N, CA, C, O and the ligand as a Tripos MOL2 file, in Angstrom:
@<TRIPOS>MOLECULE
protein
  321   319    81     0     0
PROTEIN
NO_CHARGES

@<TRIPOS>ATOM
      1 N           0.8310   -1.2100    0.0000 N.3       1 MET1
      2 CA          0.0000    0.0000    0.0000 C.3       1 MET1
      3 C           0.8680    1.2650    0.0000 C.2       1 MET1
      4 O           1.2560    1.7510    1.0620 O.2       1 MET1
      5 N           1.1620    1.7770   -1.1490 N.am      2 GLU2
      6 CA          2.0520    2.9200   -1.2780 C.3       2 GLU2
      7 C           1.4530    4.1800   -0.6760 C.2       2 GLU2
      8 O           2.1710    5.0560   -0.1950 O.2       2 GLU2
      9 N           0.1440    4.2570   -0.7090 N.am      3 ASP3
     10 CA         -0.5000    5.4720   -0.2200 C.3       3 ASP3
     11 C          -0.5400    5.5610    1.2980 C.2       3 ASP3
     12 O          -0.8080    6.6130    1.8770 O.2       3 ASP3
     13 N          -0.2680    4.4310    1.9160 N.am      4 LYS4
     14 CA         -0.3840    4.4250    3.3780 C.3       4 LYS4
     15 C           0.8140    5.0990    4.0350 C.2       4 LYS4
     16 O           1.7230    4.4360    4.5350 O.2       4 LYS4
     17 N           0.7960    6.3920    4.0250 N.am      5 LYS5
     18 CA          1.8460    7.1450    4.6960 C.3       5 LYS5
     19 C           1.2280    7.9120    5.8580 C.2       5 LYS5
     20 O           0.0360    8.2170    5.8720 O.2       5 LYS5
     21 N           2.0720    8.2070    6.8200 N.am      6 THR6
     22 CA          1.5440    8.9500    7.9590 C.3       6 THR6
     23 C           1.2150   10.3770    7.5430 C.2       6 THR6
     24 O           1.7070   10.8760    6.5300 O.2       6 THR6
     25 N           0.3960   11.0070    8.3230 N.am      7 THR7
     26 CA          0.0160   12.3850    8.0270 C.3       7 THR7
     27 C           1.2400   13.2890    8.0010 C.2       7 THR7
     28 O           1.3460   14.1820    7.1610 O.2       7 THR7
     29 N           2.1670   13.0480    8.9300 N.am      8 SER8
     30 CA          3.3410   13.9230    8.9890 C.3       8 SER8
     31 C           4.1870   13.7810    7.7350 C.2       8 SER8
     32 O           4.7310   14.7660    7.2340 O.2       8 SER8
     33 N           4.3000   12.5690    7.2290 N.am      9 GLU9
     34 CA          5.0710   12.3810    6.0040 C.3       9 GLU9
     35 C           4.4230   13.1050    4.8290 C.2       9 GLU9
     36 O           5.0990   13.7420    4.0210 O.2       9 GLU9
     37 N           3.0990   12.9950    4.7510 N.am     10 ARG10
     38 CA          2.3930   13.6520    3.6660 C.3      10 ARG10
     39 C           2.5690   15.1730    3.7770 C.2      10 ARG10
     40 O           2.7790   15.8620    2.7780 O.2      10 ARG10
     41 N           2.4790   15.6730    4.9990 N.am     11 THR11
     42 CA          2.6440   17.1120    5.2060 C.3      11 THR11
     43 C           4.0360   17.5500    4.7890 C.2      11 THR11
     44 O           4.2030   18.5890    4.1500 O.2      11 THR11
     45 N           5.0440   16.7450    5.1550 N.am     12 ALA12
     46 CA          6.4170   17.1080    4.8260 C.3      12 ALA12
     47 C           6.5970   17.1990    3.3120 C.2      12 ALA12
     48 O           7.2930   18.0850    2.8160 O.2      12 ALA12
     49 N           5.9790   16.2960    2.5960 N.am     13 GLN13
     50 CA          6.1380   16.3020    1.1390 C.3      13 GLN13
     51 C           5.3960   17.4590    0.4980 C.2      13 GLN13
     52 O           5.7660   17.9150   -0.5840 O.2      13 GLN13
     53 N           4.3420   17.9400    1.1660 N.am     14 GLY14
     54 CA          3.5710   19.0400    0.6020 C.3      14 GLY14
     55 C           4.2680   20.3820    0.7460 C.2      14 GLY14
     56 O           3.9560   21.3270    0.0220 O.2      14 GLY14
     57 N           5.2070   20.4700    1.6720 N.am     15 ARG15
     58 CA          5.8960   21.7390    1.8920 C.3      15 ARG15
     59 C           6.8300   22.0620    0.7490 C.2      15 ARG15
     60 O           7.2340   21.1840   -0.0130 O.2      15 ARG15
     61 N           7.1650   23.3340    0.6400 N.am     16 SER16
     62 CA          8.0280   23.7790   -0.4450 C.3      16 SER16
     63 C           9.3320   22.9880   -0.4520 C.2      16 SER16
     64 O           9.6560   22.3420   -1.4480 O.2      16 SER16
     65 N          10.0800   23.0330    0.6430 N.am     17 SER17
     66 CA         11.2280   22.1390    0.7730 C.3      17 SER17
     67 C          12.1670   22.5290    1.8930 C.2      17 SER17
     68 O          12.3700   23.7070    2.1860 O.2      17 SER17
     69 N          12.7300   21.5140    2.5080 N.am     18 GLY18
     70 CA         13.9050   21.7010    3.3300 C.3      18 GLY18
     71 C          13.7810   22.5440    4.5760 C.2      18 GLY18
     72 O          14.7730   23.1250    5.0160 O.2      18 GLY18
     73 N          12.5840   22.6360    5.1720 N.am     19 LYS19
     74 CA         12.4910   23.4300    6.3850 C.3      19 LYS19
     75 C          11.8250   22.6490    7.5010 C.2      19 LYS19
     76 O          10.9990   21.7680    7.2580 O.2      19 LYS19
     77 N          12.1930   22.9830    8.7210 N.am     20 PHE20
     78 CA         11.4420   22.4690    9.8540 C.3      20 PHE20
     79 C          11.3490   23.5790   10.8870 C.2      20 PHE20
     80 O          12.0530   24.5860   10.8100 O.2      20 PHE20
     81 N          10.4790   23.3750   11.8400 N.am     21 ARG21
     82 CA         10.2960   24.4260   12.8380 C.3      21 ARG21
     83 C          11.1910   24.2020   14.0400 C.2      21 ARG21
     84 O          11.3320   23.0840   14.5360 O.2      21 ARG21
     85 N          11.7880   25.2830   14.4950 N.am     22 CYS22
     86 CA         12.5410   25.2550   15.7360 C.3      22 CYS22
     87 C          11.5740   24.9010   16.8640 C.2      22 CYS22
     88 O          10.5120   25.5100   17.0000 O.2      22 CYS22
     89 N          11.9540   23.9090   17.6720 N.am     23 MET23
     90 CA         11.0490   23.4920   18.7410 C.3      23 MET23
     91 C          11.1160   24.4310   19.9450 C.2      23 MET23
     92 O          10.3240   24.3130   20.8800 O.2      23 MET23
     93 N          12.0500   25.3430   19.9120 N.am     24 ASN24
     94 CA         12.1580   26.3090   20.9970 C.3      24 ASN24
     95 C          11.3540   27.5710   20.7160 C.2      24 ASN24
     96 O          10.6000   28.0330   21.5730 O.2      24 ASN24
     97 N          11.5120   28.1320   19.5180 N.am     25 CYS25
     98 CA         10.8600   29.4220   19.2310 C.3      25 CYS25
     99 C           9.9300   29.3530   18.0210 C.2      25 CYS25
    100 O           9.3180   30.3530   17.6470 O.2      25 CYS25
    101 N           9.8230   28.1620   17.4060 N.am     26 MET26
    102 CA          8.9100   27.9430   16.2840 C.3      26 MET26
    103 C           9.3140   28.6710   14.9980 C.2      26 MET26
    104 O           8.5420   28.7380   14.0410 O.2      26 MET26
    105 N          10.5320   29.2110   14.9940 N.am     27 GLU27
    106 CA         11.0350   29.8140   13.7630 C.3      27 GLU27
    107 C          11.2630   28.7120   12.7330 C.2      27 GLU27
    108 O          11.6390   27.5970   13.0980 O.2      27 GLU27
    109 N          11.0450   29.0020   11.4730 N.am     28 ARG28
    110 CA         11.3410   28.0120   10.4360 C.3      28 ARG28
    111 C          12.8280   28.0290   10.1270 C.2      28 ARG28
    112 O          13.4190   29.0840    9.8990 O.2      28 ARG28
    113 N          13.4190   26.8480   10.1240 N.am     29 ILE29
    114 CA         14.8450   26.7250    9.8600 C.3      29 ILE29
    115 C          15.0370   25.9600    8.5610 C.2      29 ILE29
    116 O          14.3950   24.9330    8.3410 O.2      29 ILE29
    117 N          15.9110   26.4530    7.7080 N.am     30 ALA30
    118 CA         16.2390   25.7620    6.4580 C.3      30 ALA30
    119 C          17.6970   25.3540    6.5040 C.2      30 ALA30
    120 O          18.5680   26.1380    6.1270 O.2      30 ALA30
    121 N          17.9820   24.1360    6.9630 N.am     31 PRO31
    122 CA         19.3770   23.6950    7.0850 C.3      31 PRO31
    123 C          19.9880   23.4170    5.7160 C.2      31 PRO31
    124 O          19.2770   23.0660    4.7750 O.2      31 PRO31
    125 N          21.3060   23.5750    5.6080 N.am     32 PRO32
    126 CA         21.9980   23.1990    4.3760 C.3      32 PRO32
    127 C          21.8050   21.7090    4.1180 C.2      32 PRO32
    128 O          21.7800   20.9230    5.0660 O.2      32 PRO32
    129 N          21.6690   21.3080    2.8690 N.am     33 ALA33
    130 CA         21.4120   19.9090    2.5450 C.3      33 ALA33
    131 C          22.4580   19.0000    3.1650 C.2      33 ALA33
    132 O          23.6590   19.2210    3.0140 O.2      33 ALA33
    133 N          21.9910   17.9830    3.8580 N.am     34 GLY34
    134 CA         22.9000   16.9900    4.4130 C.3      34 GLY34
    135 C          23.4990   17.3710    5.7600 C.2      34 GLY34
    136 O          24.2680   16.6010    6.3340 O.2      34 GLY34
    137 N          23.1580   18.5410    6.2670 N.am     35 ALA35
    138 CA         23.7310   18.9730    7.5400 C.3      35 ALA35
    139 C          23.3160   18.0290    8.6650 C.2      35 ALA35
    140 O          22.1850   17.5450    8.6990 O.2      35 ALA35
    141 N          24.2430   17.7750    9.5780 N.am     36 LYS36
    142 CA         23.9540   16.8900   10.7060 C.3      36 LYS36
    143 C          23.2470   17.6440   11.8300 C.2      36 LYS36
    144 O          22.4490   17.0800   12.5780 O.2      36 LYS36
    145 N          23.5610   18.9260   11.9250 N.am     37 GLN37
    146 CA         22.8690   19.7540   12.8930 C.3      37 GLN37
    147 C          22.8260   21.1800   12.3840 C.2      37 GLN37
    148 O          23.6140   21.5680   11.5230 O.2      37 GLN37
    149 N          21.9080   21.9480   12.9160 N.am     38 VAL38
    150 CA         21.7510   23.3150   12.4310 C.3      38 VAL38
    151 C          21.3760   24.2230   13.5930 C.2      38 VAL38
    152 O          20.7310   23.8040   14.5550 O.2      38 VAL38
    153 N          21.7890   25.4510   13.4800 N.am     39 LYS39
    154 CA         21.5270   26.4240   14.5270 C.3      39 LYS39
    155 C          20.3550   27.3070   14.1260 C.2      39 LYS39
    156 O          20.2770   27.7850   12.9950 O.2      39 LYS39
    157 N          19.4540   27.5130   15.0670 N.am     40 CYS40
    158 CA         18.3490   28.4300   14.8180 C.3      40 CYS40
    159 C          18.8750   29.8550   14.8590 C.2      40 CYS40
    160 O          19.4760   30.2700   15.8500 O.2      40 CYS40
    161 N          18.6520   30.6050   13.7870 N.am     41 GLU41
    162 CA         19.1740   31.9650   13.7170 C.3      41 GLU41
    163 C          18.4590   32.8830   14.7060 C.2      41 GLU41
    164 O          18.9910   33.9190   15.1030 O.2      41 GLU41
    165 N          17.2800   32.4990   15.0870 N.am     42 LYS42
    166 CA         16.4860   33.3840   15.9370 C.3      42 LYS42
    167 C          16.8490   33.2350   17.4130 C.2      42 LYS42
    168 O          17.0890   34.2280   18.0990 O.2      42 LYS42
    169 N          16.8890   31.9930   17.9010 N.am     43 CYS43
    170 CA         17.0980   31.8060   19.3350 C.3      43 CYS43
    171 C          18.4570   31.1960   19.6570 C.2      43 CYS43
    172 O          18.8460   31.1640   20.8240 O.2      43 CYS43
    173 N          19.1930   30.7070   18.6490 N.am     44 GLY44
    174 CA         20.5390   30.2040   18.8870 C.3      44 GLY44
    175 C          20.6000   28.7460   19.3190 C.2      44 GLY44
    176 O          21.6900   28.1900   19.4470 O.2      44 GLY44
    177 N          19.4580   28.1200   19.5450 N.am     45 PHE45
    178 CA         19.4640   26.7030   19.8880 C.3      45 PHE45
    179 C          19.8940   25.8880   18.6770 C.2      45 PHE45
    180 O          19.6580   26.2750   17.5320 O.2      45 PHE45
    181 N          20.5320   24.7490   18.9500 N.am     46 GLU46
    182 CA         20.9500   23.8890   17.8450 C.3      46 GLU46
    183 C          20.1860   22.5730   17.8750 C.2      46 GLU46
    184 O          19.8490   22.0470   18.9360 O.2      46 GLU46
    185 N          19.9280   22.0630   16.6920 N.am     47 TRP47
    186 CA         19.0960   20.8600   16.5460 C.3      47 TRP47
    187 C          19.8040   19.8200   15.7100 C.2      47 TRP47
    188 O          20.4770   20.1350   14.7290 O.2      47 TRP47
    189 N          19.6400   18.5670   16.1190 N.am     48 ARG48
    190 CA         20.1730   17.4660   15.3180 C.3      48 ARG48
    191 C          19.1610   17.1350   14.2330 C.2      48 ARG48
    192 O          17.9510   17.1890   14.4570 O.2      48 ARG48
    193 N          19.6640   16.7970   13.0680 N.am     49 ILE49
    194 CA         18.7890   16.5870   11.9170 C.3      49 ILE49
    195 C          18.9930   15.1960   11.3380 C.2      49 ILE49
    196 O          20.1170   14.7040   11.2410 O.2      49 ILE49
    197 N          17.8910   14.5780   10.9570 N.am     50 SER50
    198 CA         18.0020   13.4170   10.0880 C.3      50 SER50
    199 C          17.2740   13.7730    8.8010 C.2      50 SER50
    200 O          16.3750   14.6140    8.7890 O.2      50 SER50
    201 N          17.6770   13.1230    7.7300 N.am     51 TRP51
    202 CA         17.1070   13.4680    6.4210 C.3      51 TRP51
    203 C          16.2380   12.3280    5.9130 C.2      51 TRP51
    204 O          16.6960   11.2010    5.7270 O.2      51 TRP51
    205 N          14.9710   12.6560    5.6950 N.am     52 LEU52
    206 CA         14.0470   11.6590    5.1380 C.3      52 LEU52
    207 C          14.2560   11.5600    3.6330 C.2      52 LEU52
    208 O          13.9320   10.5460    3.0150 O.2      52 LEU52
    209 N          14.7940   12.6130    3.0590 N.am     53 GLY53
    210 CA         15.0930   12.6820    1.6320 C.3      53 GLY53
    211 C          15.9810   13.8850    1.4430 C.2      53 GLY53
    212 O          16.2610   14.5970    2.4070 O.2      53 GLY53
    213 N          16.4390   14.1350    0.2160 N.am     54 PRO54
    214 CA         17.3810   15.2370   -0.0290 C.3      54 PRO54
    215 C          16.8660   16.5930    0.4380 C.2      54 PRO54
    216 O          17.6530   17.4740    0.7840 O.2      54 PRO54
    217 N          15.5430   16.7590    0.4470 N.am     55 THR55
    218 CA         14.9900   18.0520    0.8510 C.3      55 THR55
    219 C          14.0120   17.9200    2.0110 C.2      55 THR55
    220 O          13.1680   18.7900    2.2280 O.2      55 THR55
    221 N          14.1360   16.8170    2.7550 N.am     56 PHE56
    222 CA         13.2080   16.6120    3.8710 C.3      56 PHE56
    223 C          13.9400   16.4600    5.1990 C.2      56 PHE56
    224 O          14.1110   15.3460    5.6940 O.2      56 PHE56
    225 N          14.3650   17.5630    5.7660 N.am     57 PRO57
    226 CA         15.0100   17.4730    7.0690 C.3      57 PRO57
    227 C          13.9810   17.1730    8.1440 C.2      57 PRO57
    228 O          12.8360   17.6210    8.0760 O.2      57 PRO57
    229 N          14.4060   16.4150    9.1260 N.am     58 ARG58
    230 CA         13.5320   16.1940   10.2740 C.3      58 ARG58
    231 C          14.3450   16.4170   11.5480 C.2      58 ARG58
    232 O          15.4610   15.9160   11.6930 O.2      58 ARG58
    233 N          13.7720   17.1610   12.4360 N.am     59 CYS59
    234 CA         14.4600   17.4410   13.6880 C.3      59 CYS59
    235 C          14.4350   16.2080   14.5820 C.2      59 CYS59
    236 O          13.3680   15.6980   14.9230 O.2      59 CYS59
    237 N          15.6320   15.7310   14.9610 N.am     60 ARG60
    238 CA         15.7130   14.5450   15.8070 C.3      60 ARG60
    239 C          15.7210   14.9160   17.2740 C.2      60 ARG60
    240 O          15.3780   14.1010   18.1300 O.2      60 ARG60
    241 N          16.1100   16.1360   17.5630 N.am     61 GLY61
    242 CA         16.1480   16.5650   18.9500 C.3      61 GLY61
    243 C          17.2010   17.6270   19.1480 C.2      61 GLY61
    244 O          17.9540   17.9480   18.2290 O.2      61 GLY61
    245 N          17.2520   18.1650   20.3330 N.am     62 PRO62
    246 CA         18.1940   19.2450   20.6080 C.3      62 PRO62
    247 C          19.6330   18.7680   20.7290 C.2      62 PRO62
    248 O          19.8890   17.6140   21.0730 O.2      62 PRO62
    249 N          20.5660   19.6630   20.4460 N.am     63 VAL63
    250 CA         21.9680   19.4180   20.7770 C.3      63 VAL63
    251 C          22.1330   19.8940   22.2130 C.2      63 VAL63
    252 O          22.2930   21.0860   22.4730 O.2      63 VAL63
    253 N          22.0930   18.9270   23.1530 N.am     64 TRP64
    254 CA         21.9480   19.2890   24.5600 C.3      64 TRP64
    255 C          23.0760   20.1620   25.0740 C.2      64 TRP64
    256 O          22.8320   21.0920   25.8430 O.2      64 TRP64
    257 N          24.3060   19.8810   24.6660 N.am     65 GLU65
    258 CA         25.4310   20.6520   25.1990 C.3      65 GLU65
    259 C          25.2860   22.1370   24.8790 C.2      65 GLU65
    260 O          25.5280   22.9950   25.7270 O.2      65 GLU65
    261 N          24.8930   22.4200   23.6560 N.am     66 VAL66
    262 CA         24.7400   23.8180   23.2530 C.3      66 VAL66
    263 C          23.5440   24.4470   23.9470 C.2      66 VAL66
    264 O          23.6310   25.5500   24.4860 O.2      66 VAL66
    265 N          22.4350   23.7380   23.9290 N.am     67 ASN67
    266 CA         21.2110   24.3220   24.4730 C.3      67 ASN67
    267 C          21.2910   24.4960   25.9880 C.2      67 ASN67
    268 O          20.7440   25.4450   26.5500 O.2      67 ASN67
    269 N          21.9880   23.5510   26.6410 N.am     68 ARG68
    270 CA         22.1390   23.6920   28.0870 C.3      68 ARG68
    271 C          23.0090   24.9000   28.4120 C.2      68 ARG68
    272 O          22.7330   25.6510   29.3470 O.2      68 ARG68
    273 N          24.0710   25.0730   27.6140 N.am     69 ARG69
    274 CA         24.9560   26.2250   27.8400 C.3      69 ARG69
    275 C          24.1940   27.5320   27.6430 C.2      69 ARG69
    276 O          24.3430   28.4730   28.4230 O.2      69 ARG69
    277 N          23.3810   27.5780   26.5980 N.am     70 LEU70
    278 CA         22.6030   28.7910   26.3490 C.3      70 LEU70
    279 C          21.6560   29.0710   27.5060 C.2      70 LEU70
    280 O          21.4640   30.2180   27.9110 O.2      70 LEU70
    281 N          21.0630   27.9920   28.0350 N.am     71 THR71
    282 CA         20.1420   28.1590   29.1440 C.3      71 THR71
    283 C          20.8790   28.6600   30.3820 C.2      71 THR71
    284 O          20.3910   29.5370   31.0950 O.2      71 THR71
    285 N          22.0710   28.0870   30.6310 N.am     72 GLU72
    286 CA         22.8510   28.5210   31.7940 C.3      72 GLU72
    287 C          23.2950   29.9630   31.6580 C.2      72 GLU72
    288 O          23.2840   30.7190   32.6290 O.2      72 GLU72
    289 N          23.6880   30.3450   30.4470 N.am     73 GLU73
    290 CA         24.1100   31.7220   30.2210 C.3      73 GLU73
    291 C          22.9340   32.6780   30.4330 C.2      73 GLU73
    292 O          23.0960   33.7660   30.9850 O.2      73 GLU73
    293 N          21.7800   32.2650   29.9990 N.am     74 ALA74
    294 CA         20.5930   33.0970   30.1850 C.3      74 ALA74
    295 C          20.3020   33.2720   31.6680 C.2      74 ALA74
    296 O          19.9290   34.3600   32.1080 O.2      74 ALA74
    297 N          20.4730   32.1930   32.4420 N.am     75 LEU75
    298 CA         20.2420   32.2680   33.8830 C.3      75 LEU75
    299 C          21.2650   33.1810   34.5470 C.2      75 LEU75
    300 O          20.9320   33.9570   35.4430 O.2      75 LEU75
    301 N          22.5380   33.0760   34.0890 N.am     76 LYS76
    302 CA         23.5880   33.9130   34.6630 C.3      76 LYS76
    303 C          23.2850   35.3810   34.4020 C.2      76 LYS76
    304 O          23.4310   36.2270   35.2830 O.2      76 LYS76
    305 N          22.8600   35.6670   33.1780 N.am     77 GLU77
    306 CA         22.5180   37.0410   32.8280 C.3      77 GLU77
    307 C          21.4510   37.5820   33.7730 C.2      77 GLU77
    308 O          21.4940   38.7330   34.2070 O.2      77 GLU77
    309 N          20.4980   36.7140   34.0720 N.am     78 ARG78
    310 CA         19.3850   37.1380   34.9080 C.3      78 ARG78
    311 C          19.8510   37.4230   36.3440 C.2      78 ARG78
    312 O          19.3070   38.2880   37.0320 O.2      78 ARG78
    313 N          20.8780   36.6660   36.7770 N.am     79 ASN79
    314 CA         21.3350   36.8130   38.1590 C.3      79 ASN79
    315 C          22.3210   37.9560   38.3760 C.2      79 ASN79
    316 O          22.6860   38.2500   39.5140 O.2      79 ASN79
    317 N          22.7470   38.5920   37.3140 N.am     80 LYS80
    318 CA         23.7220   39.6720   37.4480 C.3      80 LYS80
    319 C          23.1720   40.8520   38.2330 C.2      80 LYS80
    320 O          23.8750   41.8430   38.4310 O.2      80 LYS80
    321 ZN         14.6630   28.9800   17.5690 Zn       81 ZN81
@<TRIPOS>BOND
     1     1     2 1
     2     2     3 1
     3     3     4 2
     4     3     5 am
     5     5     6 1
     6     6     7 1
     7     7     8 2
     8     7     9 am
     9     9    10 1
    10    10    11 1
    11    11    12 2
    12    11    13 am
    13    13    14 1
    14    14    15 1
    15    15    16 2
    16    15    17 am
    17    17    18 1
    18    18    19 1
    19    19    20 2
    20    19    21 am
    21    21    22 1
    22    22    23 1
    23    23    24 2
    24    23    25 am
    25    25    26 1
    26    26    27 1
    27    27    28 2
    28    27    29 am
    29    29    30 1
    30    30    31 1
    31    31    32 2
    32    31    33 am
    33    33    34 1
    34    34    35 1
    35    35    36 2
    36    35    37 am
    37    37    38 1
    38    38    39 1
    39    39    40 2
    40    39    41 am
    41    41    42 1
    42    42    43 1
    43    43    44 2
    44    43    45 am
    45    45    46 1
    46    46    47 1
    47    47    48 2
    48    47    49 am
    49    49    50 1
    50    50    51 1
    51    51    52 2
    52    51    53 am
    53    53    54 1
    54    54    55 1
    55    55    56 2
    56    55    57 am
    57    57    58 1
    58    58    59 1
    59    59    60 2
    60    59    61 am
    61    61    62 1
    62    62    63 1
    63    63    64 2
    64    63    65 am
    65    65    66 1
    66    66    67 1
    67    67    68 2
    68    67    69 am
    69    69    70 1
    70    70    71 1
    71    71    72 2
    72    71    73 am
    73    73    74 1
    74    74    75 1
    75    75    76 2
    76    75    77 am
    77    77    78 1
    78    78    79 1
    79    79    80 2
    80    79    81 am
    81    81    82 1
    82    82    83 1
    83    83    84 2
    84    83    85 am
    85    85    86 1
    86    86    87 1
    87    87    88 2
    88    87    89 am
    89    89    90 1
    90    90    91 1
    91    91    92 2
    92    91    93 am
    93    93    94 1
    94    94    95 1
    95    95    96 2
    96    95    97 am
    97    97    98 1
    98    98    99 1
    99    99   100 2
   100    99   101 am
   101   101   102 1
   102   102   103 1
   103   103   104 2
   104   103   105 am
   105   105   106 1
   106   106   107 1
   107   107   108 2
   108   107   109 am
   109   109   110 1
   110   110   111 1
   111   111   112 2
   112   111   113 am
   113   113   114 1
   114   114   115 1
   115   115   116 2
   116   115   117 am
   117   117   118 1
   118   118   119 1
   119   119   120 2
   120   119   121 am
   121   121   122 1
   122   122   123 1
   123   123   124 2
   124   123   125 am
   125   125   126 1
   126   126   127 1
   127   127   128 2
   128   127   129 am
   129   129   130 1
   130   130   131 1
   131   131   132 2
   132   131   133 am
   133   133   134 1
   134   134   135 1
   135   135   136 2
   136   135   137 am
   137   137   138 1
   138   138   139 1
   139   139   140 2
   140   139   141 am
   141   141   142 1
   142   142   143 1
   143   143   144 2
   144   143   145 am
   145   145   146 1
   146   146   147 1
   147   147   148 2
   148   147   149 am
   149   149   150 1
   150   150   151 1
   151   151   152 2
   152   151   153 am
   153   153   154 1
   154   154   155 1
   155   155   156 2
   156   155   157 am
   157   157   158 1
   158   158   159 1
   159   159   160 2
   160   159   161 am
   161   161   162 1
   162   162   163 1
   163   163   164 2
   164   163   165 am
   165   165   166 1
   166   166   167 1
   167   167   168 2
   168   167   169 am
   169   169   170 1
   170   170   171 1
   171   171   172 2
   172   171   173 am
   173   173   174 1
   174   174   175 1
   175   175   176 2
   176   175   177 am
   177   177   178 1
   178   178   179 1
   179   179   180 2
   180   179   181 am
   181   181   182 1
   182   182   183 1
   183   183   184 2
   184   183   185 am
   185   185   186 1
   186   186   187 1
   187   187   188 2
   188   187   189 am
   189   189   190 1
   190   190   191 1
   191   191   192 2
   192   191   193 am
   193   193   194 1
   194   194   195 1
   195   195   196 2
   196   195   197 am
   197   197   198 1
   198   198   199 1
   199   199   200 2
   200   199   201 am
   201   201   202 1
   202   202   203 1
   203   203   204 2
   204   203   205 am
   205   205   206 1
   206   206   207 1
   207   207   208 2
   208   207   209 am
   209   209   210 1
   210   210   211 1
   211   211   212 2
   212   211   213 am
   213   213   214 1
   214   214   215 1
   215   215   216 2
   216   215   217 am
   217   217   218 1
   218   218   219 1
   219   219   220 2
   220   219   221 am
   221   221   222 1
   222   222   223 1
   223   223   224 2
   224   223   225 am
   225   225   226 1
   226   226   227 1
   227   227   228 2
   228   227   229 am
   229   229   230 1
   230   230   231 1
   231   231   232 2
   232   231   233 am
   233   233   234 1
   234   234   235 1
   235   235   236 2
   236   235   237 am
   237   237   238 1
   238   238   239 1
   239   239   240 2
   240   239   241 am
   241   241   242 1
   242   242   243 1
   243   243   244 2
   244   243   245 am
   245   245   246 1
   246   246   247 1
   247   247   248 2
   248   247   249 am
   249   249   250 1
   250   250   251 1
   251   251   252 2
   252   251   253 am
   253   253   254 1
   254   254   255 1
   255   255   256 2
   256   255   257 am
   257   257   258 1
   258   258   259 1
   259   259   260 2
   260   259   261 am
   261   261   262 1
   262   262   263 1
   263   263   264 2
   264   263   265 am
   265   265   266 1
   266   266   267 1
   267   267   268 2
   268   267   269 am
   269   269   270 1
   270   270   271 1
   271   271   272 2
   272   271   273 am
   273   273   274 1
   274   274   275 1
   275   275   276 2
   276   275   277 am
   277   277   278 1
   278   278   279 1
   279   279   280 2
   280   279   281 am
   281   281   282 1
   282   282   283 1
   283   283   284 2
   284   283   285 am
   285   285   286 1
   286   286   287 1
   287   287   288 2
   288   287   289 am
   289   289   290 1
   290   290   291 1
   291   291   292 2
   292   291   293 am
   293   293   294 1
   294   294   295 1
   295   295   296 2
   296   295   297 am
   297   297   298 1
   298   298   299 1
   299   299   300 2
   300   299   301 am
   301   301   302 1
   302   302   303 1
   303   303   304 2
   304   303   305 am
   305   305   306 1
   306   306   307 1
   307   307   308 2
   308   307   309 am
   309   309   310 1
   310   310   311 1
   311   311   312 2
   312   311   313 am
   313   313   314 1
   314   314   315 1
   315   315   316 2
   316   315   317 am
   317   317   318 1
   318   318   319 1
   319   319   320 2
@<TRIPOS>SUBSTRUCTURE
     1 MET1         2 RESIDUE 1 A MET
     2 GLU2         6 RESIDUE 1 A GLU
     3 ASP3        10 RESIDUE 1 A ASP
     4 LYS4        14 RESIDUE 1 A LYS
     5 LYS5        18 RESIDUE 1 A LYS
     6 THR6        22 RESIDUE 1 A THR
     7 THR7        26 RESIDUE 1 A THR
     8 SER8        30 RESIDUE 1 A SER
     9 GLU9        34 RESIDUE 1 A GLU
    10 ARG10       38 RESIDUE 1 A ARG
    11 THR11       42 RESIDUE 1 A THR
    12 ALA12       46 RESIDUE 1 A ALA
    13 GLN13       50 RESIDUE 1 A GLN
    14 GLY14       54 RESIDUE 1 A GLY
    15 ARG15       58 RESIDUE 1 A ARG
    16 SER16       62 RESIDUE 1 A SER
    17 SER17       66 RESIDUE 1 A SER
    18 GLY18       70 RESIDUE 1 A GLY
    19 LYS19       74 RESIDUE 1 A LYS
    20 PHE20       78 RESIDUE 1 A PHE
    21 ARG21       82 RESIDUE 1 A ARG
    22 CYS22       86 RESIDUE 1 A CYS
    23 MET23       90 RESIDUE 1 A MET
    24 ASN24       94 RESIDUE 1 A ASN
    25 CYS25       98 RESIDUE 1 A CYS
    26 MET26      102 RESIDUE 1 A MET
    27 GLU27      106 RESIDUE 1 A GLU
    28 ARG28      110 RESIDUE 1 A ARG
    29 ILE29      114 RESIDUE 1 A ILE
    30 ALA30      118 RESIDUE 1 A ALA
    31 PRO31      122 RESIDUE 1 A PRO
    32 PRO32      126 RESIDUE 1 A PRO
    33 ALA33      130 RESIDUE 1 A ALA
    34 GLY34      134 RESIDUE 1 A GLY
    35 ALA35      138 RESIDUE 1 A ALA
    36 LYS36      142 RESIDUE 1 A LYS
    37 GLN37      146 RESIDUE 1 A GLN
    38 VAL38      150 RESIDUE 1 A VAL
    39 LYS39      154 RESIDUE 1 A LYS
    40 CYS40      158 RESIDUE 1 A CYS
    41 GLU41      162 RESIDUE 1 A GLU
    42 LYS42      166 RESIDUE 1 A LYS
    43 CYS43      170 RESIDUE 1 A CYS
    44 GLY44      174 RESIDUE 1 A GLY
    45 PHE45      178 RESIDUE 1 A PHE
    46 GLU46      182 RESIDUE 1 A GLU
    47 TRP47      186 RESIDUE 1 A TRP
    48 ARG48      190 RESIDUE 1 A ARG
    49 ILE49      194 RESIDUE 1 A ILE
    50 SER50      198 RESIDUE 1 A SER
    51 TRP51      202 RESIDUE 1 A TRP
    52 LEU52      206 RESIDUE 1 A LEU
    53 GLY53      210 RESIDUE 1 A GLY
    54 PRO54      214 RESIDUE 1 A PRO
    55 THR55      218 RESIDUE 1 A THR
    56 PHE56      222 RESIDUE 1 A PHE
    57 PRO57      226 RESIDUE 1 A PRO
    58 ARG58      230 RESIDUE 1 A ARG
    59 CYS59      234 RESIDUE 1 A CYS
    60 ARG60      238 RESIDUE 1 A ARG
    61 GLY61      242 RESIDUE 1 A GLY
    62 PRO62      246 RESIDUE 1 A PRO
    63 VAL63      250 RESIDUE 1 A VAL
    64 TRP64      254 RESIDUE 1 A TRP
    65 GLU65      258 RESIDUE 1 A GLU
    66 VAL66      262 RESIDUE 1 A VAL
    67 ASN67      266 RESIDUE 1 A ASN
    68 ARG68      270 RESIDUE 1 A ARG
    69 ARG69      274 RESIDUE 1 A ARG
    70 LEU70      278 RESIDUE 1 A LEU
    71 THR71      282 RESIDUE 1 A THR
    72 GLU72      286 RESIDUE 1 A GLU
    73 GLU73      290 RESIDUE 1 A GLU
    74 ALA74      294 RESIDUE 1 A ALA
    75 LEU75      298 RESIDUE 1 A LEU
    76 LYS76      302 RESIDUE 1 A LYS
    77 GLU77      306 RESIDUE 1 A GLU
    78 ARG78      310 RESIDUE 1 A ARG
    79 ASN79      314 RESIDUE 1 A ASN
    80 LYS80      318 RESIDUE 1 A LYS
    81 ZN81       321 GROUP 0 **** ****
């Protein structure tokens, strides 16, 4: 059954190409093709990417080391 694809897969194919939403600030990110991770230009968080196809990036999850550091820096700023 070729048509039996999940809704998310169908949605991904309907999009123009190569973008996913930042899970932190919901900004749309367009990573370079084949990139293993990408940084959100808006909030600076970094995300690990897997590729469903040449133009179908999927966010696998946060790059914890970077995001934790950003969070700690934000907390430090607040405590100054
Ligand atoms: Zn973001």
